[in-house]
FIFI-220525 format. One record per residue (C-alpha): chain; residue in one letter; x, y, z. Coordinates in steps of 0.05 Angstrom, whole numbers, plus 5000, padded with zeros to 4 digits. Example, Ala and Ser with C-alpha at 12.3 -4.5 7.8 and 13.67 -1.06 7.14 Angstrom:
FIFI-220525
+-------+------+------+------+------+
: kette : rest :   xx :   yy :   zz :
+-------+------+------+------+------+
:     A :    A : 5246 : 4910 : 5156 :
:     A :    S : 5273 : 4979 : 5143 :
+-------+------+------+------+------+
This chain:
FIFI-220525
+-------+------+------+------+------+
: kette : rest :   xx :   yy :   zz :
+-------+------+------+------+------+
:     A :    M : 5001 : 4997 : 5000 :
:     A :    K : 5060 : 5047 : 5011 :
:     A :    E : 5067 : 5049 : 4938 :
:     A :    W : 5005 : 5092 : 4931 :
:     A :    K : 5040 : 5148 : 4972 :
:     A :    D : 5045 : 5209 : 4932 :
:     A :    K : 5019 : 5175 : 4873 :
:     A :    V : 4978 : 5228 : 4828 :
:     A :    W : 4929 : 5176 : 4799 :
:     A :    N : 4896 : 5126 : 4840 :
:     A :    F : 4842 : 5087 : 4804 :
:     A :    N : 4789 : 5057 : 4851 :
:     A :    A : 4783 : 4993 : 4810 :
:     A :    D : 4860 : 4973 : 4821 :
:     A :    I : 4861 : 4982 : 4897 :
:     A :    S : 4839 : 4924 : 4936 :
:     A :    G : 4805 : 4933 : 5004 :
:     A :    E : 4821 : 4898 : 5072 :
:     A :    N : 4778 : 4878 : 5128 :
:     A :    A : 4776 : 4929 : 5182 :
:     A :    A : 4724 : 4902 : 5223 :
:     A :    P : 4663 : 4848 : 5217 :
:     A :    G : 4623 : 4875 : 5158 :
:     A :    V : 4674 : 4930 : 5147 :
:     A :    V : 4724 : 4936 : 5082 :
:     A :    R : 4771 : 4994 : 5078 :
:     A :    K : 4801 : 5021 : 5019 :
:     A :    V : 4861 : 5069 : 5027 :
:     A :    L : 4851 : 5114 : 4962 :
:     A :    S : 4910 : 5160 : 4963 :
:     A :    F : 4954 : 5195 : 5013 :
:     A :    T : 5012 : 5242 : 5027 :
:     A :    D : 5049 : 5249 : 5093 :
:     A :    E : 4998 : 5306 : 5105 :
:     A :    V : 4931 : 5282 : 5086 :
:     A :    M : 4894 : 5212 : 5077 :
:     A :    C : 4832 : 5192 : 5036 :
:     A :    V : 4798 : 5126 : 5056 :
:     A :    E : 4737 : 5091 : 5030 :
:     A :    N : 4698 : 5051 : 5077 :
:     A :    H : 4647 : 5000 : 5058 :
:     A :    F : 4594 : 4984 : 5114 :
:     A :    E : 4545 : 4920 : 5113 :
:     A :    K : 4481 : 4936 : 5153 :
:     A :    G : 4492 : 4924 : 5227 :
:     A :    A : 4565 : 4933 : 5224 :
:     A :    V : 4603 : 4969 : 5277 :
:     A :    G : 4658 : 5019 : 5276 :
:     A :    A : 4676 : 5014 : 5348 :
:     A :    L : 4685 : 5076 : 5395 :
:     A :    H : 4759 : 5096 : 5393 :
:     A :    Q : 4806 : 5162 : 5384 :
:     A :    H : 4868 : 5176 : 5343 :
:     A :    P : 4917 : 5234 : 5343 :
:     A :    H : 4888 : 5251 : 5274 :
:     A :    T : 4839 : 5304 : 5255 :
:     A :    Q : 4786 : 5264 : 5212 :
:     A :    I : 4727 : 5288 : 5166 :
:     A :    T : 4680 : 5238 : 5145 :
:     A :    Y : 4626 : 5242 : 5085 :
:     A :    V : 4571 : 5198 : 5079 :
:     A :    V : 4571 : 5175 : 5006 :
:     A :    S : 4513 : 5123 : 5016 :
:     A :    G : 4471 : 5090 : 5070 :
:     A :    Q : 4451 : 5112 : 5134 :
:     A :    F : 4492 : 5113 : 5197 :
:     A :    E : 4487 : 5126 : 5273 :
:     A :    F : 4546 : 5169 : 5300 :
:     A :    E : 4569 : 5180 : 5366 :
:     A :    I : 4619 : 5235 : 5368 :
:     A :    D : 4647 : 5261 : 5435 :
:     A :    G : 4582 : 5225 : 5474 :
:     A :    V : 4532 : 5256 : 5427 :
:     A :    K : 4493 : 5210 : 5379 :
:     A :    N : 4463 : 5231 : 5312 :
:     A :    I : 4439 : 5193 : 5251 :
:     A :    V : 4469 : 5213 : 5186 :
:     A :    N : 4453 : 5201 : 5112 :
:     A :    P : 4482 : 5214 : 5041 :
:     A :    G : 4513 : 5283 : 5032 :
:     A :    D : 4527 : 5294 : 5111 :
:     A :    T : 4593 : 5305 : 5139 :
:     A :    M : 4624 : 5299 : 5211 :
:     A :    L : 4687 : 5332 : 5242 :
:     A :    K : 4726 : 5292 : 5290 :
:     A :    K : 4786 : 5332 : 5318 :
:     A :    D : 4844 : 5294 : 5344 :
:     A :    G : 4837 : 5259 : 5412 :
:     A :    I : 4752 : 5261 : 5404 :
:     A :    S : 4722 : 5192 : 5417 :
:     A :    H : 4676 : 5168 : 5359 :
:     A :    G : 4646 : 5105 : 5329 :
:     A :    C : 4583 : 5089 : 5288 :
:     A :    V : 4533 : 5033 : 5271 :
:     A :    C : 4509 : 5023 : 5201 :
:     A :    L : 4435 : 5024 : 5197 :
:     A :    E : 4434 : 5018 : 5121 :
:     A :    E : 4491 : 4988 : 5079 :
:     A :    G : 4535 : 5043 : 5052 :
:     A :    V : 4597 : 5078 : 5045 :
:     A :    L : 4634 : 5123 : 5082 :
:     A :    L : 4694 : 5172 : 5056 :
:     A :    D : 4746 : 5190 : 5106 :
:     A :    I : 4796 : 5244 : 5102 :
:     A :    F : 4851 : 5244 : 5157 :
:     A :    S : 4906 : 5295 : 5175 :
:     A :    P : 4957 : 5279 : 5179 :
:     A :    M : 4957 : 5207 : 5144 :
:     A :    R : 4943 : 5146 : 5187 :
:     A :    E : 5013 : 5107 : 5188 :
:     A :    D : 4970 : 5048 : 5222 :
:     A :    F : 4934 : 5039 : 5153 :
:     A :    V : 4990 : 5029 : 5114 :
+-------+------+------+------+------+
């Protein structure tokens, strides 16, 4: 996956996903040291366990419906909605309808590569 670092063109069809959790497939799409773009495919009922990390993260709901918890507050989100999770803030989700989330991290997540 490190071969994707700083690469200008990354075609989704050429990128294989990896199991991130039961019912969740992660695809690291593109990254530099400063920023990373990750696509997450969720099956209905899949859980993104509550966690925190030293990265600022913006999540865009591409499809599906999710219940997110961010810093102790829960909300239902739908396609087109975004969430900001600053570094160190606890967050997680449950997939209510099969869907895709697009995450942008700053800086990039070394643990994903």
